[in-house]
N, C-alpha and C positions, 0 to 999 in steps of 0.2 A: 404454530405447533405444539401443544402441549405434550409436557416427560413423566415421567413415571420415577419417583423415586421411592428406591426399596431400603428401606432398612434391614440392616443384618446385625444382630446381637450375637457376639462368638464370647465364648469363656470354656480354654483361654485364647486369649487373645491371638497371640504369635504362636505358630509362624502362620495361623489360616486365615488369618486377615487378608496375608498376601496372597496366600493361595485363592482366596475366593476370588481377590479382582482380577489375577490372572484370568480366570476362567468366566469370571462372570463377563470381561475384554471380548472373550470369546463370543459370547452370547449378542452381542451388540451394545453392550454399556460402554456407555460413551465416557463417564467423568466419573471419580471415585473422591471422596471423602472421608478419613482416616480420622476416628474419632475413640474415647477412651472406653467403649463398649463394643465397637466393632469398626465398619463401617456403612457410606450410604453412597449408595450406587445410582445412578443416573441413565435411563434409555428414551427413544422417543415414545412415548404412550402407546402408538401403532405397531411398533415391534416387539412391545412385550408379552412374553409366554410365561404365563403362571405355571403350567405342567413342566414347561421344558427347563423353569429356572428352580422349580421343588428337585426333579430328577435328577440337575445339577448338584445342587446340595449332597441331596442322598448318596452320590455316587462319591462325591469329594472329601466329605467329614467322617473323621474319626471315631467311633463307639464313645469315646470319650468326650470327646466337643458336647456344648452343651452349643445348641444357638435357636434364635429368633427372629421368624422372618416376618414384617409388616412393609406397605406400601401406602404411597399415596399419588394423586395426580398434583403435579404443581401445572396453574395457567401459565403461557409462554411469556405474557407478559411480568409476571412477577420474577422470573429467574436472575435476572441480572440484578434485584437489587436482593435476591439471596445469597447472591456469590459476592456482593460488595462487601454484606457482613459479616463472610465466614473467611473469604479471601484475606491470607497474609499473605508479607513479605516473603521472598525465597532466597537465601543467601548461602551459593555454592561456595564453599572455601572464603576465602579472603580477598578474594577476586571480581565474582559478579553477584548482583542484585535483580532477580527479577520483579520488577514491582507492577502495580494498576496505577492507573492517573491518577486515584485518589489516594494513594499512599505517601509518607513523608520519605522524601529523595533526599533529606540531610545528613540522616542516619546511614547510608546505601554504600556499597562497595564501588570502587573505581568505574569497571565496568556496568553498565545498569542498561538492563532491556526492560521498556513498557509494555506490557499487552491488557487488553481489556478481556477479564474473563468472562469468557462465554462458555457453550456446551463445546469444548474442545479439549480432548487429552494432550497432555504438554503444556500444561502451564507450567511447569517448573516443580511442584508441588511432588511428583513421583518420584521415588527414589533413580527409577530409568533415566527419566531425562536427566537429572543430576550427575550421574554416573556419566552420561556420554558429553555434558560439559567438562567434565573433569578430563575426556581424555583432549578435547578440544584444545586445553590449556596447554596443552604439552607438545603441538602441532603446529608445523608453518602452514600457514593458509594463505599468505602474501601471492597473490596475481593465479590463484589455484580454482579451479574448477571441481565445484561442488552438488551432490547428490544428495535432499534431503528426503528418503521416503518414511511416509507415515509423519508427515509434517506437522499435523496438531494444528497448533498455534502460531508455527513461523519459529520457536527461540531458537532450534540450533540454525536454522538459517542464516537468522537475524544475525545470530554469533558469528559465526564465518562470516561475515562480510565484516563484522565491528575487527575481527581478524586480517582483514585482509583479503579474501576472496573477490573473484572479479567474475566470476560467473557461476549462479548457483540456482540450481530448481530445486524448489519446494512441492512435493507431491502429495495428495492426500485422495483417501476414495469420496470423501464427504465433500458435496459443494458446498454448506456453509464453514468447513474449515478451510477452505481455500479462499473465501469470502475474506472469511478472519483473516488469514495470513496478509492479506494484501492491506488491512488495514492496520493491521500489528507494525508491515511494512513501511506505511505513512506516518506512522507514529515515532518511529526509529529511525525515520529520513534514509531510510535503503533505497539503493539504487540498481542495484547488481540481484536482486533476488525477482525469479519471476517463480508465481501459483500456478500449479495445475491440478486440474479435478480430473484423477481417474486414475489407475492403476500401473503397474510393471507395464504393460502393453501401451501405453500412451507417452512413455519414453520413446523417442526416436535420435536422440543423442546417444553418441558414445565417449570414450577418451576421458573420463571424469578421472582427477585427481584423489577424490574423498568422496565416499560415499558414506552417509551415514542412516542408520537403518533402525528404529527403536519403535519396533510393532510388534507381534510374539511370534512365538517358536513354530507355530502352525504356517503363518508364513514367510519368515524370513527360512525355512526349509525349501519351501517354492520358487522363492526369488532367488537362492543363493545360485543358480546355475546364471541368471539373467545380470547378477549384480558382476560376476567374472566375465563378460561379456561387455558390461559399459564402464570398465575402470582400466586408467592404463597398468602396464606393467610398473614395479613402485610403487602404485597406489596405494592408498589405505583404505580398510573397510572397518569400519566400528556399528555394533549390533549390541542391543539390549531389549529386553521385554521378557526374560526369560528365568528360571529357577534353575538352581545349582545341578538338578535332576538332566537338566536337557544342554549339558555344556559337551558332554562326549559328543553326544548325538551332530551337533550343531560343528564344532571341530573335525569333525571328521567328515563332513559334507564339504565344510570348505576349504578343505585340503586336497578333496576329488576333483574341487572345479580352479583348483591353482591356488588358494591361499596358504598362506602359512601363520601361524599359531605365532601371536606376539607377547599375550600378556589378557589376563582379565582382572575384575574389579566386582567389588559387591557391597552393597546395602544393604541391610538387613538379610530377607532370603532373595532378592532380587540379583541379578550377574549383568557382565557384560563384558564382549569379548574386544579385542582389538588382532586386527590379520593384515600383511602387506602382499600384494598381490606379486605372487613370483612369477607365475609362468602362462 
């Protein structure tokens, strides 16, 4: 499968690069690389719709923002080489390092997750993935049952197992992502993770102790009632993948579905929320 690389140059860069990423993700773009000029966004070439992208950028960009768009097709066989040249280790605080097989592990933190970088959102580079990891540092996962929605490469599911979770379901709507999760679980010697391709309707289990959902605002709004039915009373729900303007809406909808707001975190313009199931 060929992929299309969209280069979006921006001036000023912040906060418009984050806003562009959030909106392009809703159009089906799967991976993003931020640089000093703007962003590189990647999507399956067959799903790319130039008119939709142009319309989106015209809608979200302020009149004071200068931007330039270009694109090129990347043949599938060159993709991994492209990632290997650009993929840097991710260090979350002083506890966790997310590494590729070709990285030097001697300078990594005590907790290490090894993944093969491919076309999956959730390699650890994005602020939302790091926010979710930070929540997990302070949570007791021992013997817990965990649902990881929009699992991407499986980073959060793998971290949950490293923290002692006994039963982990990692769900992603993309089949290539579900396959990548299986591969990354083997790399990290994980035995308690099931990778499943599908959406919320493919989950028949309930009584999860923890639900992790790093997706986007629209999907979170749609799925919050389902999370309420899938989690035990006293269970923890962590959400990420949205902007500050989405906070009040998400907190209100979560409250209507039996969740009590506990805390929030942010990195740059990206936010994350933590709840407990109270009723």
